[in-house]
VEXLO-665195 format. One line per field, with one value per residue (C-alpha): x, y, z; residue in one letter. Coordinates in nm, 2 decimals, m for minus. Example, Ala and Ser with C-alpha at 12.3 -4.5 7.8 and 13.67 -1.06 7.14 Angstrom:
2
px: c(1.23 1.37)
py: c(m0.45 m0.11)
pz: c(0.78 0.71)
res: c(a s)
This chain:
184
px: c(0.32 0.64 0.83 0.56 0.58 0.96 0.94 0.69 0.90 1.21 1.02 0.90 1.24 1.40 1.15 1.17 1.55 1.56 1.39 1.73 1.79 1.48 1.61 1.64 1.28 1.14 1.32 1.21 0.85 0.86 1.01 0.74 0.46 0.62 0.64 0.28 0.17 0.38 0.21 m0.14 m0.19 m0.33 m0.24 m0.48 m0.43 m0.58 m0.54 m0.74 m0.82 m0.57 m0.40 m0.73 m0.73 m0.37 m0.46 m0.75 m0.53 m0.25 m0.49 m0.66 m0.33 m0.23 m0.57 m0.61 m0.30 m0.04 0.13 0.10 m0.12 m0.02 m0.17 m0.37 m0.26 m0.49 m0.49 m0.78 m0.84 m1.02 m1.13 m1.38 m1.68 m1.90 m2.16 m1.89 m1.72 m2.04 m2.18 m1.86 m1.82 m2.17 m2.15 m1.79 m1.66 m1.43 m1.12 m1.24 m1.34 m1.03 m0.94 m1.28 m1.23 m0.89 m1.04 m1.30 m1.10 m0.73 m0.54 m0.20 0.09 m0.13 0.03 m0.13 m0.02 m0.11 m0.05 m0.03 0.15 0.15 0.19 m0.05 m0.40 m0.58 m0.78 m0.46 m0.28 m0.58 m0.57 m0.20 m0.26 m0.54 m0.32 m0.04 m0.29 m0.36 0.01 m0.04 0.27 0.26 0.41 0.38 0.41 0.46 0.56 0.74 0.91 0.69 0.48 0.36 0.30 0.67 0.74 0.46 0.48 0.72 0.86 0.84 0.90 0.92 0.93 1.08 0.90 0.69 0.43 0.16 0.12 0.49 0.49 0.18 0.36 0.65 0.41 0.24 0.59 0.68 0.35 0.40 0.75 0.59 0.35 0.64 0.83 0.53 0.47 0.84)
py: c(1.66 1.81 1.49 1.28 1.51 1.48 1.11 1.09 1.31 1.10 0.79 0.94 1.06 0.72 0.54 0.79 0.78 0.41 0.47 0.54 0.16 0.09 0.28 m0.03 m0.17 0.18 0.23 m0.11 m0.04 0.29 0.12 m0.15 0.10 0.32 0.03 m0.06 0.30 0.31 m0.01 0.14 m0.09 0.02 0.03 m0.13 m0.05 m0.19 m0.22 m0.23 0.05 0.33 0.15 0.15 0.53 0.54 0.33 0.56 0.87 0.74 0.64 0.98 1.17 0.97 1.01 1.37 1.58 1.58 1.92 2.02 1.97 1.68 1.38 1.16 0.80 0.49 0.41 0.26 0.19 m0.13 0.01 0.27 0.10 0.02 m0.17 m0.40 m0.45 m0.53 m0.75 m0.95 m0.97 m1.10 m1.35 m1.46 m1.35 m1.07 m1.26 m1.21 m0.84 m0.73 m1.06 m1.08 m0.72 m0.81 m1.12 m0.90 m0.60 m0.70 m0.78 m0.93 m0.68 m0.45 m0.37 m0.45 m0.25 m0.40 m0.18 m0.35 m0.26 m0.63 m0.80 m1.08 m0.97 m1.27 m1.07 m0.91 m1.25 m1.39 m1.08 m1.13 m1.50 m1.40 m1.14 m1.39 m1.63 m1.35 m1.25 m0.92 m0.77 m0.72 m0.46 m0.48 m0.16 m0.33 m0.29 m0.48 m0.78 m0.79 m1.08 m1.34 m1.07 m0.99 m1.34 m1.34 m1.01 m0.94 m0.63 m0.58 m0.24 m0.32 m0.03 m0.18 m0.04 m0.15 0.12 0.11 0.48 0.54 0.27 0.44 0.78 0.62 0.46 0.79 0.95 0.67 0.71 1.08 1.02 0.79 1.08 1.32 1.09 1.06 1.43 1.49)
pz: c(2.87 2.73 2.79 2.62 2.32 2.31 2.34 2.05 1.83 1.90 1.82 1.49 1.39 1.46 1.25 0.96 0.98 0.90 0.56 0.41 0.46 0.24 m0.06 m0.28 m0.23 m0.26 m0.59 m0.70 m0.62 m0.81 m1.11 m1.10 m1.08 m1.35 m1.58 m1.52 m1.60 m1.91 m2.03 m1.96 m1.66 m1.33 m0.96 m0.71 m0.34 m0.02 0.35 0.67 0.91 0.89 0.61 0.42 0.45 0.33 0.02 m0.06 0.00 m0.23 m0.51 m0.49 m0.51 m0.82 m1.00 m0.90 m0.81 m0.53 m0.55 m0.92 m1.22 m1.43 m1.61 m1.38 m1.33 m1.32 m0.95 m0.75 m0.39 m0.32 0.02 m0.10 m0.25 0.05 m0.16 m0.30 0.04 0.22 m0.06 m0.10 0.28 0.32 0.03 0.05 0.39 0.50 0.38 0.02 0.02 m0.17 m0.35 m0.52 m0.65 m0.78 m0.94 m1.11 m1.23 m1.21 m1.52 m1.59 m1.52 m1.31 m0.97 m0.63 m0.33 0.00 0.31 0.65 0.98 1.09 0.75 0.87 0.77 0.63 0.37 0.24 0.22 0.03 m0.21 m0.28 m0.36 m0.60 m0.76 m0.82 m0.99 m1.23 m1.28 m1.11 m0.96 m0.58 m0.34 0.03 0.24 0.57 0.93 1.21 1.05 0.74 0.86 0.62 0.35 0.35 0.23 m0.03 m0.22 m0.50 m0.33 0.04 0.19 0.56 0.82 1.13 1.43 1.73 1.74 1.47 1.46 1.39 1.12 0.96 0.97 0.78 0.53 0.45 0.40 0.15 m0.03 m0.05 m0.19 m0.45 m0.55 m0.56 m0.80 m1.04 m1.04 m1.14)
res: c(m k q n l r s a i d e h v n v i a q l e l l l k p i e d a i a l i n t a f k q q k k l l a c g n g g s a s d a q h f a s e l t g r f e m d r k g y p a f s l t t d t s a l t a i g n d y g f t r v f a r q v e s i g q e d d v l l v i s t s g n s e n l l e t v v q a k k q k i k t i g l l g r d g g e l g k l v d i a i i v n g d r t s r i q e a h i f i l h f f c q y f e n)
């Protein structure tokens, strides 16, 4: 048990330590989101599974509060409306559950954040394609080698790791760093 915990901690530390190498895309993503907010544009976030939870968590930290009281930001998770998700999924298929929402509410110069540990989720690829048609800026918070999304998004933040859980731990760290920036 003790050895397993040490191994998990070492793995976590190694993945987090590499974030220093991602300073440029992290700064670029913050600048893109900041510009959108200054222009009264919004941030849309989505992902699948644990990444859906991260998208929801991030949006709620921006609209509500992270660690201090401040102005709320226009951030929305496309993963939270079960009626929309099931209706779109039923009528258009799962690959369109987020793309259709972007088509409906996205506007030019908004920012779309897709979160994926593999970078290959069909519904996220479809959503980025839709966003680009509407001139919406795109950020990918990705894992492993970035997958197909890494080639498609405007800014790719790729956490290199083999274990999904460790990639997700790094993703939530980055999202919390974003929140910290917008509170300061």
